[in-house]
N, C-alpha and C positions, 0 to 999 in steps of 0.2 A: 318617767322621762318618755316623749316621743323623739323622733329623727325625720329631718326635712333636709332637703337639697335647694337651696337659692340660687338661681342663675344668672349671671349679669356679664354684659360685655365688657370686658377690661379696658376696651377705650372710653366706656361710659361709665363704669363705675368697677374699678379693682380691686383687688386684695388688698394692696399696699393702701388705698385710700380707707379701706374699713379699718387697717389696722391703726391708721392714724386717726381715727375717730375716737379711738384708747375705752375707756371703761363705759363712757357715755352711749357709745353705739352710734347708730344711725338708723332713720328710717329707712324702712324698705318700701318705696313708695313708686309710684309709677304703675303698679299691677293693673291690668285692664282684663284680666280673663275672670271668670267666674270662678271657675276652680278654684284657680291659684287662690284668690281671695277667702275662697270658704278654709281652704289649708290653712291661712294665716289666722282667719277666725277660732279655729280649733288649738293653737299654739298656747302652749303654757309658759312663763318666766320659768328658764334653766332649761328648755328642750333646746336642743342640739342640733348642727343642720351641715351639711358641705358647703362650703362659697366654691360655687363651680363658674367658671370661666368659659363663656359661650362666644359662640363665631369665632374668635380666635382663640387657639389653644385647645379649645375644648377639653377640660382637664380639671379636675376635683386640686384644689392648693390650698385649701384650709379648711379649720371648723368655726362656726361660730354659735353662737349662745344667743336664744330671745331674751331679750331684757325688758322689755315691755308689751303687753298683751295688746293685740287690736283694737285699732284707734281710730277716728278719720284720718284719710288720708290728705295730707296738708297740701299735695301739689292741685287738688283739685276740689272744688264746691258740690260736688255729686254725690248724695250722702250714700249712693251705692259702694263706694269704693272704701276700702278699709287697708290696712297696711299693721304690721308689726316692729319694733326696733331689735336689730340684732347686734350684738358686738362682737369682735374677733377674739377665738380663743385661743389658737396656735395654727402655724402654719402645717402643713403635710410636708414631713421629711423629704418624701418623694412625690410630685404631682402623679395623679392618677387618670388617666385621658381615657376619654371614651371609651377607644379602640381597644384598651386594656380589660376595662370592666367587658366588653361586648366576648372577649376571648373567654370567661370565666362561665361555664356553664350554670354553675347556680346563680348567677346574677342575669340571667335570663328574662326574667320576669321582673326585674328591676323598672320603675318606671322612666327611669333617665332613658333605657335600653327601647322600651315600647311605645312612650310617648315623650319623644326628647325636646319638645315643642314649649311643655308645661315650664311655665318659669319658677313655680315654687310647688314642690311636688314631695309625697310622704317617701320615707325610705324605711324599711324593716329592720328590726334591732339586728337579725341576722345578717342582712345587706350592710349595715353600717359597719359591723364587725370583721366582714371580708374586704370592704374597701379599705378600712384603716390599715388591715395586714398589708393590703397592697402597697399602701403609701408609707410602709413603715412607720406610721403614727399612733400613739396610745387612743385606743378608742374612748 
């Protein structure tokens, strides 16, 4: 299993909306960055991800799971853009802010810290466990 981080502005698509989609999940569409797209193309069913509220909040609020492999993004006819579908797994007991992550030396190399603009990014297993611990949430 691989681990990822999905960023969304909560006023556009927030955790509560993701949860409301239930087991069917939701297409993670609208990504127009090649690196983020390539990350989604590498995903497998069952991979887990952090759901991160960007711009407002700047915090990880939940865990999601990839429930459909990369496929054409329905919001464009441009064949360059793919997306995956994700579904909510569980909320974080305690949201983990970017500020809190930056205070942990062992997380200094996390993509969120080094390239905070990338909307879909990889997370190492060690980072996954540390962030889950910070959020008092089962990894």
